[in-house]
N, C-alpha and C positions, 0 to 999 in steps of 0.2 A: 396554450402557452401561458406561463406565469407572468403576472404583472411585475415589471422591473422596478424594484424599490430597494435601494441599498441602505443599510444601517452601518454607521461608522462609529467606532470607539477609538478615542485618541489616548494613547498611553505614553509613557516616557520614551524618548527616542532610543534609549539604550536597551529597550525591552526586546528580547528575542524569544519567540515562542516555539514550543513543541508540544505535541499531543502526548500526554502521559496516560496510560491506562490506570488512572487513579480512580478507583471505583468505590462508591459508598453504597454497598448493596445489603443493607441490614435485613435480616429476616428472623422470624421467631424461632426459638430453639426447637419447638415441637415440629416444625415443618421439615427440618433436616437440611443439612448442607454438606456437600462433599466437593473436593477440589483436587486437581492433579496438574502437574507441570511436566513438560517434556521439551526436547530441543529438536526441531525439524526445520529444514530450509534455512539454516543459520539463524533461527529465530526461537526465542523462548515462547512456548505456547502454554497457556494456562486455561483450563476449563473449570468453571465453578457452577454447580447445579444446586438448585433449591427444591425442596419438596420430595427428595429421594435420598435413600442411603445405599442405593444399588451401585457399588463400586464397579461392577462389570460394565455398566453403561459408559463410565469414564474410560475404562480400559479399551472398550470397543472404539471410542472416539479417537484414541491415540493410535490404535491399529489402523484406522482410516488414514490418519496423518502420515504414518509410516508407509502405507501402501501408495499414497499419492506422491510422496517424496521419491520413492523408488521409480515411479513412472515419469515424473515431471521435472525432476531436478536436472539442470544442465551441468552440475558439478559431480554427479554420480555417473561413472563411465558407462555402466550398462543400463542406464535408464532409457526409456523410449525416446525422450527428447535428445539425449546424447547420441543415440543410434542414428537419429535423423541427421544431426549435425555432422556426424562422421561418415555418412553414407556416400559421399562423393556424388551427390545428385541422384542417387538411386532411390527408388521407393522403399519405404519401411512400413510394415504393417504395425498398427498401433491399436491400443485399447480404445473403447468408447470415451473414457475419461480424458485421455490425452487428445483425442480428436476434438472433443468438445472444447477443451481449453484453447487449442490452436485456432479453431474456428472463431471463438470469442476474441482471441488476439487479433485476428484479421478484421473482425467487425469493429473493434476499437480503432484499428489503424484507419479504416475507412471513415469512421465518425470524426476522427481528429485530423484527417488529411495527412496522415503520416507523422503527426507530432508524437503520438504513441506508436511505437513500432516494436513488435515482439521479436523481430530479427536483429535487435541491437547488440546481440551477443559478441560479435567480433570487436565492436567499438568498446563495449563495457569491459571486455577482457583486457583490452589494451590499456585502459585507464587503471584497472585493478584497484579500485578504491577500497574494497573490503580489506584486502591484505595489507595495503600500505597504511591505511588509517589505523588498523588494529596494532600495527607494529611501531607506530610513531611514539617516540619516547617523551616528548615534551608535553607540557600541560596544554599548549596551544596547537598540538598536532603539527608542529613545524617539521618539515622534512627537507632533504636535499633536493635542489632543483633538477637533478638528473632523473627524478621519477616522472616528471611531466613529459608525456610523449611529444615527439617532434611534430611540427605541422605536416610533414610529408607522411608520417605514419598515421596521423589522424585522418588525413585526406584519403589514404589508401583503405583504412578500415571503414570509413564512412561510405565508400563506394559499395560495400556489401550489406548495407542496411536498407532493406526494402521489403516490406511484408508481402508485396506482390510476387516475390520470388517463391512463395510457398505454393505448392501445387498439391491438391487433394484429389484422390481417385478412390471413391468408396471409403474403406478404412485404411488406406495407404496414404502416406505423406512423403513428399520430397522437397528439397530446396533446389531450385533450378540453378542457383549460384552455389557452386561447391564450397566457396569460402564464406558463405553466409552462416550465421548461427542463431538458432532460436534461444532466447533467454526469457523464460516465463516468469521471472522474478517480479515483474510489474503487476501480475494478476494472480499468481499462484496462491498467495496467502488468502486473498479474498475468495478464491475458488474453494480452498480447503475449509474456510469458515462457513461458507454457504452449504457445503456438503455435510459438515458436522451438524449444522442447524437442522437440515433436512432429516438426518438420522435421528437426532434427538426428538424432533417433532413426532416422528413415527413411533418413538418409544413413550410418547405421552408427556415429555418434559416441556413445561410451559414457562419456566422461570430459570434464568441462568445467564452467565456471561462467558463468551469465548474471546480470549485475548491472544492475538498473535503480534507481539511487538506493538507497532503503531496501528494495528487493525483491531478494533473492538466491535464485537457483534453481540447485542443484547437479545435475549429471548423473552418475549412478552414483557410483563411488568414484574416488579419485585413481589414478594409474598404478601406484602401489605397493600398491593395494588397501586403503589406509587411508581413513578418513573425512576430509572437509574440515573445517577449523577456521575458524569465523567469529568474529571478535572483536567484543565489545560493550564500548564505552568511553564515557567521559564526553563529553557534547556540549560544544561551544564550546572544547574542549581542543586547543591547537595541538600539544601533546606526544604526543597519541594514547595517553594512559595507559589501559591495559586494565582494565576493570572485571570482565571475565570472558570466557570463550570457550564457544562451542557447537561440538560435534562432531556432524556430520550427514552422511548419504549419501543421494543421490537424493531430496532434499527441498527444500522452499521455506521461506525464512525472511523474514518481512515484519514491519516495525516501523512503528507509528504513535505519534506523541507530540507534545507541545506545543512541541518545539524545531524542528520542521520549517519551519513558516512562522508567524511571530508578530511582534507589535510591542507596545510598552508605551506607556501613556498615564498620566503621573503615577505611574510605577512599577508600575501594574497591567498584567499580561500578558494579551494577547488573542491566542489561537491559532486555527488554521484548522479544528479539529475542532468542528463546529457541532452543537448540540443541536437535533434536529428537533422537539422539543416546545416549546422556548422561542425558538429563533432565535439564541441567544447561544452563545459558545464553552462547551464542556462544562467544568463545575467539579466534580470528584469526588475530589480528592487523588491522582490518578494523574499520573505523568510520562510513562509509556510502556507500550505493550503490544507484545510480540513474539509472532507466531504462527508455529509450525512445522507445516507441513502437506504433504501429497502434491501438492496442486494450488495453484499460486501465486495464482490468482484467489480461491480460498477464503481464503487468507491475507490478501489485500488487503482483502476485504470484512470478514472477521472481526476484523482488527486494529482497524479503525475502529469496528465494532460493539461489540466487547468493551471498548474504551476508553470509548465512550459509555455503556455499561451500568454501568461501574464494576467494582471488584474482585470483589464478591460475585456479582452477577448475571452478569458477564462470565465468571468462572471456572465458574459453573454451566453456561453455554452451552458452553464448551470441553469440560467433562467429559461432556457429553451428546452430543458430536459425535465420531464415530469418525475416526481418522486425523489428529487435530488436537491439538497441545499448545501451551502458552502460558507466557510469562514476563511477569508484571505488575510494574511498578516504581512504588512509591508515593512521595509527596513527602517522606516521612520517611526515604527511602533503603532501605526494605524491598523485597526482591525475593521474589515469590511464584511458585513454579513449579507447573504442573499435574502430575497424578499420574504421567504417562508419562515425564516427564523424569528421567533417572538411574535409571529402573527397570531398564533393561538397557543394552546397548551401542549401541542404535540412535540415541538422542538423549542426549547427555551435556552438561551445563552445569557449568562450573567457575568459581566466583567467585574473583577475584584476591585 
């Protein structure tokens, strides 16, 4: 168990943070650099590799992403996850990839005592943050009050959120509650990043960056053997003013916060991180949680879980988990780092 010692940085109260995949990954011209961008899981994915000119490796990476999207997306009607959701409690035979992700979803549910729940689909569909936030026309994402679900609808949807309703028999999966829905969005990007890294390692790639929106996974070190620098800056800032930087090598950096998908009703902000005990967006004076970990899927699940748990309980979970560090950002601008950050050269955070 790690020694609990928190580091706090006090910034201006108006500061709101988000993780930006702002990467300074210089490398020599002779070593080669290739990059490709695609759109999967409603997320812009960019893979940059150093020390190779083999474009086929990049193409194969994105073929992997497309393959996983077809299996795991709950918004593609013929995906394996969608088939489970629409099977009316009947067993559905799935691939080893889908089975692995669902088992991990159950594991995170157990670790978090249901704070993270992969069966949140019925509730997240009800709130519909992605569509409403994307269609909001005002600069502040102000929308009509009618978009907020009624307490009765929230209570009804919440009744179907329980990862224990997932039953697995061999390579078959079913939901014992026919109205429950698996939503793998909380871990799918991390799963894909980890699988891409595994593929690239097998191809002998030792230097590069995989970026999936707020998920960044670095491979090894840069070509000059230095760490990667990941910028953390204010959200909604067109100037990209840096709030601070993380220096990491061969690590995952994943952020969850209220700025990712949200809208406002009469000035009140409603965001996409839902409290599985109330059905409403989490309210705990946090703006953001950033997780630094070896495994990107761990970072995915823990960023949501720790945000939902709040600063005190979330930090306790981080300090009890080996190979994981965190940066919590409170609504008063305070940044609180876990004990392993700045302890040595492996993970360095520098506030601007």
